[in-house]
N, C-alpha and C positions, 0 to 999 in steps of 0.2 A: 364404365371403365373397361378394359379389355383384359381379360384374364386367362383365354384359351384362344389359338389360333392354330391354322393349319398350313404348310408348304407341302405341297404333292406334285409341284411341276418338275420336270425334270432338269439336271443341271445344264442341260444344252439350251432348253427355254430360258433359262435364269440368266444365264450368260448373254445370250442374245437381247433380253429385254432390258439389261442392264448395262449393256456393253462392256462386257467384262472377258477377262482372258479366259480360257477354259477351267472349269470348275471341277475337281475331284468328283468322282460319283459318290453318291450319297442316298438314302432311301427316303421315299416320301415319308412324311411325318403329319399324322392326323390330329395330332391332340398336344400341342406345343404348351408347357406349362412354366410358370414364372420359376427361376432357379437354374433352368436346363439352359444350354448351350443353343444360342439361335444365330441363324446367317444374317451379317448386317454389311452395307455397301457404304463405302466411304471414297471421298476423293482420294486419288492417290497423291503422293508427294510432288512437289513442283518438278514437273520434266524439263529437261534439256531441250532447246530448240531442236526440232527435225527428230526428235525420238518416236520410237513406233509403239511404245507401251500404252497400255490402255489409261484412260483418264481416272478410272476407278478400281478399286479393289476390294475383294470381299473376304470375310474372317468371321470368326465365331467369338461370340460374346456372351456372357451371363446375362439371362435376362432378368433384371433388378438391378436399377443404377444405384451406385455407390458413388458419392462426391469423393474427390482427392483428399479434401479435407477430414474426412472420418479417421478416427484412429482403430476403432475396433468395428469391423463390419458387423461382427454378431450382435452387436448392442444397436445397430443403426435399421430402421424399418425398411421393408423391402420397398424399392420406389419402382414398380413395374409401369407405373403410367405416368404422363405429366400434362398438365391442362394445357393446350396451346394456348388460351386466353391470358395466362396469367405466368408461364414458365420463365418468362425474362425477368421477372422481377423476383423470383425465389432462389435463395443461396444456393440450394441443392442443384438447380438446373441452370442458373445464370450463365456460368462459364460454358458450360457444353452448348448452350443454343447459340453463342458468339463464336465458338470455336471448334466445336465436334458435333455437327448435325449429320444424321446418318439416315439411310434408307432401310427398311427391314421389308425384306420379300415375304409375301403371303398369297395364298389362294383363296383365302376365304377367314372368317373368324367365328366365335360362337358367343350367343349374348343370352341371358337368363331374364325371362319375364317373372318375376315373383311378386304374385297378389298380396294385399294385406292376409295376415293370416287369419283376421277374423271371417273371411269370405269363404274360407274351406276349400279354395280352387288350388291344386297344386302347383308347383312352380314348374315351368315348360322352358325347355331349352332350344334355342333356334340357330341353325346354322345359316350363315350369309356369304354371298359370294358374288362377282360378278355374273351375270346371266349366260352370258359366252363362255364364262370358264376363265381360264388364263392366269396370268401373274398381276398382282397388285403391289404398289409399294405403299407402305406405312412411312409416316415421318417419324424419324425417332432421334435420341440423344444418346450420347455415349461418354463414358468416363473411364481412364483407367487408375484403377485403385491399387495402392502401392501398401504392403503389408510393412511391420517394423524389421522383418529381416530381409526385405528386398524384394520379394516377390511380388509379381504383377497380375493383376485381373483386369480383363477389358469388361465393363458392364453396360447396359443399356436399358432404357425405357422407351416405350412406345406412346408418343403423342395422341392425344383425345380431343376431342370438340364436343359442343352440342349435339345431340342427334338429330338426323333430318325426320322429315315427317313419315316417312316410311318405317323407322327404328323407334320413334318416340313412344309409341305403346308398347315396346319391350323393355327399354331402357333410354337413360336420359341423356348418356354418352354415347360416343361411337368412335374407332382411330380416325386419325386424320389421313387422307390419302393423298399422294402426290401422283400427280400425272407425267407420264414421260417428257412433256415438253418443259416442265419445271425442274426435273432432276438438276440441271447443272447449276441454276440459281439456289436451291436447297443446300445442295452439297458445298456450295463455294463460299467457304466461310472468310476469304481473305478480303473480297471486296462487298460481299452482301450483309450487311449488318442488319442484324433482326432490330426492330422498333415497336413500339406502340405497346400496349397493356391493357388489361381489363376486356370488357365486351368487345366481341369482332366488329360490331357497327357502331362503337362509341367513336366520338369525334377526334379526329386526329390518330386514327388507327388505321393509316391509308396503307401500312405495310401488310394486311390481311388479305388472303384470298379467300374468297366465298364459293361455294358452289350450292346446288338446291335440287330440289326434287326427292323422290321417296324410293323406298325398297319394297320387295315383297318376299319376306323371310318365310323358309319352310321349318316347321317344326321337327324336330329331333322324334324318331320313332324307332323301337327294338326290331320292328318288323323287318326294316331294310336292311339292317346290320348282318356284315358278315363277323363283325366282332360286336364288343358291347356297346349299346348306346348309350348315349349321356343321359341320365336321368336323375342325377343329383351333383352338388357342389363337389368338385375336382374329380369326378368320374370320367373316364375316356368316354369320347364321342366316337360313335360307330363308324367304320370305314364306308360300309355300304350306304349309310345314311348321306355321309359327307359328298360321296360320289353322286347321288341320286338327286340332291337338293339342287334348285336352280333359283337363284336370286339376283337380281338386278341391282347393283350398288351404285348409288351415285354419291361422290365424295363432297358432302356438306362440310367443307374444310375450312378451317380458321386458322392459317399457319403464318407465321411472321416472314413474310419475304418482301423487301422493298419493292414497289414500282411494279409488281405484277397487276394485270388487269382484275376487274371482278366479274368478267364474263361467267356466264352460268355454262358448265359443260359436262359431259356426262360420260363416263366410263362406258366403252363401247362392248 
């Protein structure tokens, strides 16, 4: 699963990467946690011919998807992740997969390696990011939940896939990463219908795009941090450690987009 990530890029860099209108200024965030507001990117409403408005818009959503049919969000489990292999078949994600696919800007994410308790080895946190830094885009889903009093809350989940070879020794799942050339197809919910379910290499699942290769995660350590380093579940990751770590991230993706090639590609 992906339960913590960071977004430390400037609003200008994010706007350029996602082809957005200028974003309001906001601070770097080094330890984004579930239930907090997160920046998401979605296709704009249908534009008039000749319009110079951007094709995409950015806004804040609560991390933890709540389907529209839920009556009381306090009694519903927090859905921070959606498995890309099965989301289209799940009642909680089916509508969002068809109608509300989003991109979630990030500059890296955290994952825990948790050895068996009997081994006596302490859990270790890892910070994972592209080797050259910069912004990446997680695949996400969004739902707008309405309460009985008419108030609305935009909610979101990060899609995950089976971990690639470089991360598998840490955790068996990782976020789905969408590459820039695939942004439009992923966000186009009018003409790009998701299809297929089950394992990404299953027969008939031609709508999946897959990547390959590994990562070189860096361990979190207190010695680098200007703030507290992440040493246990729910504790913040150190700002200095996040800045110092260098990890090359390859998108072992398995997301549902029809007619995309299965070429092996790397995030530079």
